[in-house]
N, C-alpha and C positions, 0 to 999 in steps of 0.2 A: 438371514441371521436370526437365530432363535430369540425369543423374548424371555425375560426373567420371570419364572413362574412363582406365584406367591405360595409361601409355606404356611400351613395352618398352625397356629399356636394353640397349645392346650388351654382349655377354659380355666380361668382362675378360680380359686376357692372363694366361697361366699364372703369370708371375713376380709380377704384382700381387696375384693371389689368394693365393699363398703368403705374400708379404710382409705383406699385411694381416692374415692369420690369426696370423702370428708376432708382429706388433706388438701385437695384442690379448693374446696370451699373455704377452708381455714385461711388459705393464702389470699382469697378474695374477700374474706370477712363475711361470708354468707353461710357458714355452718349453722345448723339449727339453734344451738345455744349461744351463737354470736348475735342473733337478731333481737333487738330490743322490742319489748311489748309493753305498751302503756294501757292500763285498765280503763275501760270506758271509751277508748279511742279506736282500738284495732279489733277487727274480727279475727279472733285467734282461738284455735282449738287443737289439741293433740290428736294424732291420727286415731280413728276408731272404726269399728265395724258396725254399720247400721243394722245388720241382720241379727247380731248377737247383743248389740248395745254395749259391748266392751271395748275399751281402748287397747291399742297395741302397746306392748311394754318392752323395756330394755332396748336392745340394739334395733329392734323393729321400729321403735319410735323414731330413732335417728335416721334409719335407712329410708323410711317413708317420707319423713319431713324433708330429706335432702333431695327428693325427686323433683321439686320445683312446682308442685301443684298447690293451689290456694284452697281447694276443698279438702277438708280433713277426713272425708269418708272413703273407706277402702273395703272392697269385698271381692270374693272369688267369682270366677266365671259362672259357676252353678248358682251361687247366691244371687247374682244379677238376674239370671234366667228365672229364678223362683219368684221374683217380684215383677215379672213381665218386662224386664229391662234387658238391653242387649249391649254387649261390649262392641265398641266400634271396630270394624274390620281393620286389621293391621295394627291395632293398639298393642303396645309392648307391656307385658306384665312385669310386676316387681316381686321378687321373692321375699317371703317372710319365714323366719326360723322359729320353731318353738320346741320346747323340751317337755317330756312327760316324766315326772318324778314319782307319780303314783298311778296305780291302776285298780280298777274295781274287779274283784273276784268273788265268785259264789262261795258261800259258806257250805262246807260239806260235813256229813256225819261220819261215824266210824267206818261205814261201808263205802265212803266216797260218794255218797248220794247227796244232792242239794238239799239243804234245810229250807223248808217252806214256811212262809208266814201265814197268818190267819186267812189271808185271801188266796192262798195257793201259789203265791209268787216266791221265787227263790230269794233268800236273804243274801245280801252281799256285804263285803267289807272292803275298805280302801287299804291297799297294801303299798307301803313305800318301796320303791324300786331300788335295788342295789346298783343296777346298771341303767341309769336314765337313758331314755330314747329320744333321739332328735328327729324331727320331721320338718319338711318344707312344704309350703303352699305358695301358690302364685296368686297375687291379688291385683286388682285394677282400681285406679282412682275414679271417683264419681265423674270427673271431667272426661274420662275415657268411656263412659257408659251412657247410652241413650235410653231415655224413658224413666230416669230417676227424677223425682220432684226436686226443685231447687232447695238448697239448704237454707233453713230459716235461722238466722242469727240476730237476736235482739240485743240492742245496746243495754248495758247494765244500768239499773236504776240506782238512786242514792241508797235505797234500803239494801240492795245487793252489795254495794260497795262497803257499807257499814258492816254487813254480815261477814264479808271477807276479812276485814280488819279484826272483827270480834273472834273469828275462828283462829286467826294467826296468834292473837293474844292468848287464847286458851292453850294453844300448843306450847308457847313459850313458858307460861306460868306452870302448866302441868308437867313439863319436862323435868323440873327441878334443877335446871342448869343455873350455875352461879353467874349472873349477868351484872356487870358493872357499867355505869355510864360516866363518861368523862368529856369535858369540853375540848375535843380534838377532832382531827379529820380522819382518824384511822379507826377501822373495825377489824378485830382479829380474835382468834381463839388461841389460848395458851395451853398446850397439852400438859406441860409440867404442873401448872396450877389448876388445870381442868376448869378454866374459867373463860368467859367471853367478855370482851371489852368493846363497847359501842359508843359512838358520839351521843350527845344529848338529843332527845327527841325533837327539840325545837330547831336543831340544826338541819333537819330534813324538810324538803319542800312540802311533803304530805305524809300521811300515815302509811300509805301503801309503800312508799320508798323506805321508810324506817323498818317495816316488818319484812320487806324483801331482803334487806341487808341483814337483819337479825336472824332470819331463817337460813340465810346462806351460811352464817357463822355457826348456827345450830347444826347445820349439816356437817361441818368439820367436827363439832363437839361429839357427834355420834360415833366418830372413829376411835374414841378412847377405849383402852383395853377392857373396861368394865361394860362396854356397850357392843359396838360392832367390831371392835378390835382391828382397825386398819393401821397401816404403817405411817405414823405421823411425825416421827422424830428426825426430820431432815430440814436443813436450812433453806431459806428463801433463795431461789435461783437454781436449786438442784433439780434433777430430773424427777426424783421421787416426790418433791414438793409440787411440781407441775402435775404429776399424776393425781395427787390428792385434790388439787384445785380443779382438775377436769371433772372429778366425781362430784364435787360440791357445786360446780357450775351447771352440770346437767341436771342434778337434783333440784337446783334453784329454778331452772326452767320448768320442770315438771310441777314443782310446788306452786310456782307462780300461776300456772294454768289451773291447777286443782283448786286453789283458794281464790283466784281472781285478783291477786295483788300485783301482777305484772312481773317483769323481769328486765333488769338493766345490766348488760354485760360490759359496760364501758370501763369499769374498774379493773377488769381482768384481761385487758388486751396485751398486757406485758407477758402473758404466758403463751401466746400464740406460737411463737417460734419453738418453744419447748414442746408444745403439744404436737406440732408437725414432726419434730424429730422423734418423739416417742412413738408415734404411729408408723413412721417410716421404718423404725428399727423393729417394731413388734406390732403388726396389724391387729393381733388379737387383743391388744390393750384396750381398744375402744369397746370391745364386747365386755371385758371385765369392768370397765368404768361405767358402762350403761347399766350393768347388772347391779353394781354397788350403789349407783344412784337410785335405783328402784328400792333397794333395801333401806336407804336413807329415808326416802319418802314414806315407805311403809312404817318405819319406826316412828317418824315424826307424827304421822296421822294417828298412830295408836295412842299418842298422848292426848289427842283431842277426844278420842273415844273413852280414854281412861277418866278424864274429868267429867264427861257426861255420866259415866257409871257411878262415879263418886257422888254426883249431885242427885241421881235417882235413888241410889241405895243408901247413901249416907255412911258408907264404909269404904275402906281402901280396897279396891279391886285390882288385882294384878292382871296383866295381859295374859290370856290363856296360852299355855304352851302347846306347840304342835304335837308334842309327844304325849299329851294327856290321853290315856286310853279311854275309849268309849265303852259303856257298860256291855253292849252286845258282844263286843270283841272280847272283853274279859271273860264273859260267860263261855264263849267258844274256846278260849285258851284253857279254862278249867276243864272243859269237856275233853279237849285234846290231851291234856296232861293225864287225865284219868285213863284215857284209852291207851296211853303209852305204858301204863303199868301192866297191861295184859301181856303175857308171855306169848309171842307169836313168832312163827318162822316165816321169813320173807324170801321171795325169789325175785330175780331181776329179769326184766323183759326189755327187748329192743323196740322202742316205739318211735316211729317217724314223727317229726315235729307237727306235721299237718293233722296227725291223729291224736295229739296230746289231750285234747278236750274229751275225746271218746274214752281214752285211757283213764282220765280222771273220773269220768262218770262210772267207769267199771270198778273203781276203788283203788287204782294205782296212785302212787305218790312218787315224787322225784327225790331220789337219794343223791345229794350233791357230793358226798364223799366217794360213792361208787361211780357216779356219772351215768347212771341208768335209772329208769323207772322201776319201782318195786311194788309187789303186791303180796298179800298174805297167801301162803301156800294153799290154804283151804279154799281161797277164792279163785285159784288158777283154772279149775275145770270150767268155770263160767265163761272164760275167754274163748273157748273153742279153738285154741291154737291160733288165734288171730295174730299174735305177736310172738316171735321166737324167744324162748328162754335162753339167757346167756349166763355163763359161769363167770363170776367175778372172784378173782383170786384174793383170798384173805391176806392182807399185808399188815405188818406192825403199824399201829396208828401213830403217824408222825405229825399229822395235822388235824386239828379240830376245826371244822368249817362252821362258820357262824353267819347269820343273816343280818347284815348291817345295812340299813337304809343309807342312801347316798348322803343325805343331810347329816348323818352321824359319823361319817367316815373319819373325820379329824379326831373325834373323841375315841374311836376305835384304835387309831394309830397311836394315840398317847398311852394306851395300855398294852401296846406291843403287837397289835394285829397287823397282818401282812396280806398282800393281794396275790392270789394265785392266778397268773396270766392264762394258764391253760384251762382251768375250770371256771375262771371268771367269778371267783368268790373270795371273800375274806376268810382268814383262818388265824388261829393262835396255837401255841404249843399245848398239847393235851393236858399238861399239868397246871395250866393257868387257873388262878382263883376263880371259881364259878360265880362268886358274888360280883366280880368285876364285869363279867360277860353274860350274866344271867338273862338280861333282856334280849340278848342277841342269839341265845341258844335256839336251835331249830325247834326243839320240843316246847319252847315257851312262846312261840309265835303262832298266831292263828293260821296264817298261810304264808307262803313265801313266793318270790318271783320265780317264774318258770325258768328252766335252764337256758343258758345263752343260745341264741339262734345260730344255726349254721349260716354262713354268709349268703348262700343261695336262698335260704328261707327268709332271711332278713331282707334281702333285696326284693324278693317277691312281695313282701308286705308293703314295702315302699312303692313299688310299681303299682300295686293294686290301689293304694291310696291316690295315685295319680291317674287312675282310670284305665289301667292296662288289664287285659284279659290274660292272666298268667296261668291259665290251665295248660295241660300238656307239657311240652318240653321247656317252656320258658320259666325262668330266665336261663339263658345259655351263657356261661362265664368263660368264654374262650378268647377274649380280647378283640373280637370282630364285631362289626356293625350288624345289628339284627332289627328287622321290622317286626311289629307285633300288633295284633288286633287290639282295639280299645273296646271297653264294655259298651260304649255308645255307638260303635260301628254296627252296620246292618249285619244280619245273620249270614248273608252271602259273601261278606268280605273275608278274605283269607289273610293269614299273617303277613304274607309278602306284600299285601296292599293295605295293611292296617295303618292307622293314624299314629301309631307309637313307634319310637325308635330308641334303641339303647346299645351301649357298648359296655361290657362288664369284664373285669380283670380279677385274677386271683393272685398275681404277683405281689409280694410284700403284704400290705394291708389291702384286703379285697376292696375294690372300688368300682364305680360305674358312672357313666353319664347317661341320663334318662331324659327323654323329650316327648311330650304329648303335643304332636303337631296340630291337633285340633284346637286346643285351648291356648297354645303358646307357652305352656308351663314346662320348665326344664330345671334340672338340678344335678349337681355333682354329689354323688353318694359315696360314703366310705363306711365300711363295717364298724360298728361301735361295740359289738358284744361278743366277738369271737376271733381268735387267732388260729389260723390253720397250720397244722403240722405239714412237713414235706410229704408224709404218707397220704394225708387227706387231699393235698393238692394233686398228687399223682392220681388218686382215685377220681377226683373231679375232672381232671384233664382227660383221663381215659374215657370217662362217661361222655364228656363233650365230644371227643374224637369219634366215639361210636355213634352218637346222635348225628354228628356231621355227616358221617358215612351214610347213615340211613336217609338223611335229608337229600344228599346228593343223588343217591340211587332213585329216590322217589321223584326228585326233580327231573332226572334224565328220562325216566319213564313217562312223566307228564309231557316233557318236551316232544318226545317221540309220538305220543298219542295225539297231541295238538297238531303237530306237523302233518301227520297222516290225514287228520280231519280236514285241514286247510287244503291239502292236495286234492281231496275229493271235492271240496267246495269249488276250487278253481276250474275244475273240469265242467261245471255247469254254469259258470258265471257268464254274463253277457258282455259284449264289446261296447265301449263307450262311443258316444256320438261325436264327441269333441266339443259339444255345446254345454257340457256340465259347468256349473257356476264356478267351481274352483279353477278349472282350466281356463275359463274366460278371464277371471280376475288375474291369474298369474301369466296369461298369454302363453300357456304351455300346450304342447302337443299331447295327444292321448297315448302315443307310443305303445308300450306293452301293458298298459293299465287295463283293468277289467272292472265290471260293475256287479254288485251283489244282486242276484235274481230274486224272484218272488219266493215265498216260503215253500210253495209246492214243488220247487225245482230240486229240493234236497230234503226228502222226508225220511223219518226214522233213522237218521244218522246217529251212531253211538256217541259222537263227540260234538257235532256242530248243529246249532239251531239258527233259524233265520226269523227275525221279527219284521212284520210288514211296515212298522214305523218305529220311531224312537221309544215311545211309551211301551209298545208291545215288547220291544227288546229288553227294556229295563225290567219288566215283569218276568220275562223269561229267565233273565240272569238271577233274579232273586229266588225263583222257584227251582232253578236247575243250576246250583252253584258249581257242579262238576263239568258243565258244558261250556263251550265258547259260543257266544251269540253275535251274529252280524245283523245289519239292518239293510233291507231292500233299498237300492238306489245309491248306496255309498260307493265311492270309488275304491278300488283295491289295488295296492302296490305289492305284487308277489315278491317275496324275499327268500333267497337261497344262499347256500354256502359256496365255497370255492369249488366244490365238487358237483354243484348243480342241484343239491338236495333242498327241497322246500322245507323251511322250518317255521316261518311265520308270514304274516302279510299285514301291511299297514293299511288301515281304512281311513278315508278322508271324507268327512261330512260336507254338505254343501256350504256350511259356514266356515270351512277351513279347519275344523277340529280334527286332529290326527290321533289315532289310537292303535294300540297293538293288542291282540287277544291275550287275556290272562293265561299264564302257564306256557306261553310260547317262548322260543329262544330267539331273541333279537340279536344278542351279542354275536358278532361274526357273520351275521346275515346281511345281504345287500341286494340292490336292484340295479340292473344295467339299463341306462337310457341310451337309445340310439344304436342298439345292437345287442349281441349276446356274448357268451364266453369265447366263441370262435372269433367274432369281430374284435374283441378285446385283445386276443392273442396276436392279431394282425396289425393292431394299431402301433404307431411308432412310440407312443408314450401312454402310460396309464394315468388317467385323471380321476381323482377321488374327491367327492364333495359331501355335503351333509344331505339336505332335503331333496325331494323329487324335483320341485320347480327350479331349484338352483342347478341341479344336474342337467335338466332339460335346456336351460339357458346356455350352460357351458358347452353342451353337445352341439347346439345350434351355432355357437360362435366358433368352435374349433373344428366342426364337421367331423367329429370323432365320437366313439362311444364314451360315456362317462359313468362312473360308478357312484351310486347314491348309498351312503352308509347310514342315512336317516338322521343321525344327530352327531354332535361333536364327541360324545362319549364313546361312540362306536368306531371312530376314525382309526385309532391305533390298531385295534383287533383286525379290522377289515384290511388295512394296509399291510399288516404282517402276513395275513393269509394269502393275499395276492402276490406278495414278494416271494413266498415259497414256490408259487407256480411260475413266476416270471423273475428269476433271480438277477437278470442282467438288464431288464427293461427300465428306462428312466421313469420316475413317478413324480407327479405333480399333485400336491395336496392343496386343494382350493378351499380355504376355511372362511367362515363368517367372521366379520369384525364387529363384535358387540361392544363398541367403544363406550356406550353409555354405562355398561356394567362396571367400568373402572371407577366411576364416581358413585354408583349406587351400591356396589358390592365389593369393591376393591379387587376386582378380577376381570378378566376378559376370556371367558370360557372358549369362545370360537378360536381365538388366536392361540391360546395355550394348548388346546387339544390338537389343533392342526400342526403346530410346531413340534409337539411330542411325536405325532405320527410320522412326520417327515424325518425327524432324527432317528426314529426306530428303523426306517427302511432306507436311509441315506438318500432321501428324495429332497425336493424343493417345495417351498410354500408359495402360495399366491393368495393375496387378500384383495378385495374389491377397493377400487379408488373411485371416489365420487367427485362430482363437479364442486368447485370452490363453495364453501359455506354450507353445503348440503348436510354433511355429517358433523360439522364443527359446532361445538358448544360456544354460544355467544361470549366473546371475551369481556364484554362490558358487564356481564352478570357475575355475582359472587359465585365462587366455585362450590359445587355440591360434594359433600363427603358422605361415606356410608352411614356414619352416625347420624348426620342430619337427615338423611333419607329414611332411615329406620324410625327415627323419632318424629317424622313428618314435619320437620322444621324447615320446609322449603317454600318459597313464594310461588304464586301462580305462574309467574314468568319462568322461573327455574323448572317447574313441572312441565310446562309447555315445551321448553327447550329439550328436556330429556325425552318427552314423547316424540318429538321430531326426530331426534337421533335414533330412536328405536325403528323408525321407518326405513333407515338406510344402513343395512347390515350385510346383505349378501349380493351375489351377482344378479339374481333375479330382480332385486331392488334397483340395480344399475339399469337394467333393461326397461323396467316398467315405471319407475318413479324418477330416475335421475335425468337431467338434461343431456347426459351422455348417450343414453339409449343403448340398443344392441350393438351399434357400431363401437361404442366405448368398450363394451365387453370384448368384442372381437380384437380390438387393438391390444388390450391388456393380456388376453389369453394367448394370442398368437405370438406376441413378443416373448412371453414366458416360455412357451413351447420351443421357440427358436433358440432362446438362450440355453434351455435345458439340453436340446439336441446338439447345439454347438459345443457345449461343455462335454457332452458324452463323446462327440467326435474327437475333440482335442485330447481327452483322456485316452481314447482308443489309439490315436496317432502316437501319443507319448509312450504308450505301452508297447506299440510296434517298434518304435525307435530304440527303446530300452532292450527289447528282445534281440533286435539286430545287433546292437552294440555288444550285448553279452555273447552272441554267437561269434562275432568277429574276434573277441578276446579269447574265446575258447579255441577257435581255429588257430590263432597266433601262438598260443601256448602249445598246441599239438604240433605245429610246424617246427617250433624250436626244439621240442623233445626228440624229434626223429632226424634232425640235421646231423651230418658227419662231424666227428670231433676234429 
């Protein structure tokens, strides 16, 4: 009977994962902002990166705090390496998300050339992005890193405590908020009166408690329409009220850490159920709340700076606006405006995104209304036909495109601006008052954001950030899994053996799953700056299909070349003695195995090289990436297809390590133990197993030839190939039982693949049975789950139990490690074969009886039809 195979569920988006974890912690009262912090008593700090000295902000603060580590330091894999520290093997990274709202661009002159400063360096300007870009990084906690010095946290001195209170008082007084004190137990902010009401100061146990409460209410106060303009007009107990309280509570936690006055969440436990419901209904709400909390903190801290400026300057100093233009920028705008007055004729050119910087340097500019790069016609000869000229049809101007930074989009909406989804730009009607949109007109801006990336180019940038080598055909957006080289991989490593993996789609919103298997970093990506038309998707799909065809042809040629090289190698291989270490450990016969000879046995071969030892082989592989390299003394297991053609060969080192040559075709290839194809044809039943030693054990027990498919993943293909040759012969698929994997990975690959193979060829399965308690997980120990295993939250006893289970998985283990021994294997195999043959005989008998019955019926009908009337 088949087992239920586990179905893989798609990986959840980042915001859902974070929200679900926080919901569970809210239920338990352990969410970051639910934990009290008393100044001077607790070692407390918000997550920060020791390499940059900056703290993580917004949702990253909550996500990192919710991971359960006590050390606040977080850094990337490369940052740890840069300080001679090392991430502990198997440590699970935590993703952080960050957005880029501005980018640095070079200032260009009229000819598109960089403007240099007095030292010969290119001048730059910060350009607000109309389409902010999101990036992900994977970080590790200091407790997951070896080699970092212990964190030094010193208790606060009385002077520091006084300074914290003094800073809080500065913020309150400088804010200008209307604060009233009454002898009562309530503290609240009234949006209608725009005032804060607090208990008297002497009602608090200490000054820190008073200021923590006051700043919490001041956080609500920032939501007034004249300040941060949040939605405050809702009654207590409503969902909207709970949302506002969530923002104030998170900002209180951040401010408590910033000032050192502590944080007491006890007064806000009444909102927990509402917070849980809000996050369950809309997981993105926690992202918005965390972002608003940061805005609250930034505004409150600005009041402290404002008072300091007033004290130093003796005048009222307003907080500088982010929109205040810098003088160098203004000079460049004037220069750009003057250049626009020149009457020039421009032509449009088709420039690939990867060459945009080169086009800029040549004097080209992006024309957002046309959707192409343009250049002055007089400058065209200088390009030497590098980019083709395109004809852009002149159309009546129905949209005036404007360059609106993301931070100003709401302002643009209010004057009637709309978003063009196709061109990814804001626009207004051509007749719009120029005074309203003057600052956003393209001619009035020093530079503007480059055109929206094509999804493939956008994905390539993200992959490169994660360490992928995206040269050549990558990324391939065909919805299939692809391996890719990493920039850290050795030069000899090819894409199919690279440390990177991704799957990219173009359906709907282009998206991908990307994984760097070397660092453990992974992320779900979706296109942020481009929407593809059906025509563009068709072109991309056609290109992907053509690339796939090229890859398949190249792969077929490589398989053929490697197979021929291995065939030549097998002709000069030595015979084993039977004393090889692997054979001794597995108690296996040498059978049809061979041994790699000395390098001199196969010289000047166009495809195969032999190293005298492991180090020499490694050097040969790095120097000759197009060759397959073997090592003298390794055992060789030749592998052929159902027609007897050699495609590959498995090598087995003395320590048991098994390898296949790079570029060879393992899928569908197999090795027969205890016979050949003729012996297999004469056998009453075809037996298929995984590895060589298991096949040898089964062959000994059954006294029949047994097929080794090498591993579980090859069982289905090999079984189908043999079924085509032997359509009526009973087949027994002898799988491994990787019982420990159910607890560590929530699957049992050996059982699942063997069951699938049996179902595909209408055969039967057989799995090893061990003596009592040999493969059994001790019932007195707590059960191990995949999550506990991944997070290394298992005891030494649990680890030992799992290691013991790993020793008992296949029929060779029954022979060599179990109390049952080879006699136990014989009993199990012979019983299964007899059952299979009896079942076949029964089916054959039933079929004969059915045929006879049908013949009798036909004869009876024929007799009745010819009888006299």
